[in-house]
Steps between C-alpha positions, in 0.01 A plus 500: 500500500364442849711290730261205549700307743521800726131565463433140564701457810380821643135385465555136638436411851807351678331156465434551147857616434644192678276262297608667174867462592443142594334412168789682315757302677335162450441575125855591464613187679278277266608684189148647427438846370234675725285799444244688706187513285135580460297665783822581708657711221163650405434612858851632532459713186144643587604548872257263642575297797710189447287227635684199360810407322470320168797332352564340169796260436644348192504152676302290738354706792433207707871457570521854637169435702648193672793708609288780632298251707810412685533854598137534638311577191157327444375368161134589471434328160698351215397446145742251354358538149558864483801489739358771716538502883292736729719556812493675835848610558664522836388808665137446377559647154271377226650422155521251207786348300417393143686346212545731187268345239330547172137410432460374146142493375435268182178698443348788708301369800669153506692372799861632458808298472746603773868551395764604752666818373697813555385794694426709200278224350320469840434872516363512139238223582355685782148646537555877501795725437507627852564155618772438244789678670794355688807606696799270474660384827788331342860613582594618159193704427341562847245784484459478117122573405363265242191633307456329178122607454554871596294460820657803662351723227159355571533553873601875430174525290292327782388220254443131529605347161468137392795349321313316221172503317440146628564597853135444634436203261808326629417574871151621550577563873683804375161677465481502881868578529502803269229662703670418830826674392315800338285540822786438747729750327251760374624434138293481193489210260698569190282568192602191297469289818154629558392397157629147562333497841173604348539240221569226749177597701295495193625149430409416867848379582428601864281169515818290430697637783631182697363513856849463647622786299213704622587384852848631446364850420264478816822424713663803346211719580502401861877623519431838320515818688172628336301165426163675481611698202602189308186322600272785383704510163411132455138544582475804258611251219288218613813297585436416859296197377809362355642474854178348643130549408401514870737778568377689195135453623555609846780738448819546725451653838626840434426635837710233670779565246488871579527434884796281440665751279449760778670272752787434269567878498471516876749226527742667266479806705591300808799354328363163411486363143231226502434228244129481474435246233306264717260750667467685171382180316237471779388858441488451122284184554306654807161505327513130436398215726767276648411219242514757213842615624629152514377438143660819364840400656475146379418598146774759510764232556577584870653186672299357775729631771484847355124508478483365855725758629271780349169338594616437865666845530217681657425231756878495600490887539195496719672247721794728537261788580341289773836440663614850460198633697525215778608562846833344449602798281367776719855625573634711215830324493333163445262644239804651339693160481174326363432772223876512413488133393188525283531510128458859379228373254299394808525843668402661176179292479402576845562862457277495187218269620494484876254694708640391819637825662733316752666310233530808273633709794780245582605480128507881457691517819756252376549690160499850617626481865664172609681421194675834464601472868646162468697617194667750724640232732862549357482852606435394851801276501711772365387737774601250765833446348545871486433511867791260545320167534625196336301260287415161632186260547354714785581818315294371192219383735467862637493638144232255407290595819520868402364425158216279632404647833151604594311624198808499270488873518729515796739796447865393424668822622473779751745777401815308410438185719286187474229437751682211679394361826758494784532122459550541112773767567667248733480213250636732221789612722588146575518412126718800445758383755 
């Protein structure tokens, strides 16, 4: 049996690991059983990147969220009815904490009665078997894999399998979701699930998808690593209209999506892991007029502040570009400091959409030249210490200058020594006394 905790901890970033440990500690202190669930476990098993951390607790997650807030976490949204909290953990890690629950349907297709439950009941009520797997984070069973619906076998067979014949009737949005998972993972839809899917389409259940549910899927697509594959799958099944008729008529801007995907790959190569949900949403809606974009976001359930952030994004990025190419940032060190403070998603958008060679040149210099040099500053300090110079405020200032001088391509070493001016050598010698 695989050691899932070792596998998990080896795949988590330091920030994600710290977030997981903190949730474990708080859950234990509150007497809650806590589990890693859903997409996190699915992505762990399939080898996909772990983009966020999904926790389920046998208790009230709001109590955990309030304590996490004290440590720097930010609550993005909270559904008190479902006891579900979307959260940005300290360290800029996305995640969610949900109460274990069971959805009881009096009749298929009716609004469910929510009952708080154990983790096993919670897993069995989920949409697809590949999302119904959990790993215990509790002291007595830490690392235990829970798979009541045999999701691991479906993952091995590369199939997406619904858990009940009423899956699409109870939640029609799963018509969009099953295609998203199949397209994202390169899986096929399990034969019986395909029959249920076809029957739901025949019954035109896609027209009963709630706008906010479709909006949730649109949000998810904007965070996908291959959004175009998902959107084309929806179009092939005439389901894009369920998201919005205007988007179905004009189609997503696949060229803009492709440019942004290319930039994402370039940023990965440069050691940067961007979050591109906002520029990707603009790319998806790129063929629509601004008023139509606003209408799509509003009907999809985006809050006013969220919609404004998306719709004003391009204007803000163009303002950044204007400042970047201005005379005040002619010096490379000044340009470096400016670009360093810009959100990565803005850099990505400029790289994908800007035609301004001066702005693009500075951004590329930052990624491929200036940033690597600045990351070598600790080496500069170590070399000065190796030469017998003691650390101090003036010492640190000299190290900083040698990482930000001239065109930031200033060489650090000549043979075994740093290129220090006579004055700098004197300063360092004073510090060493």
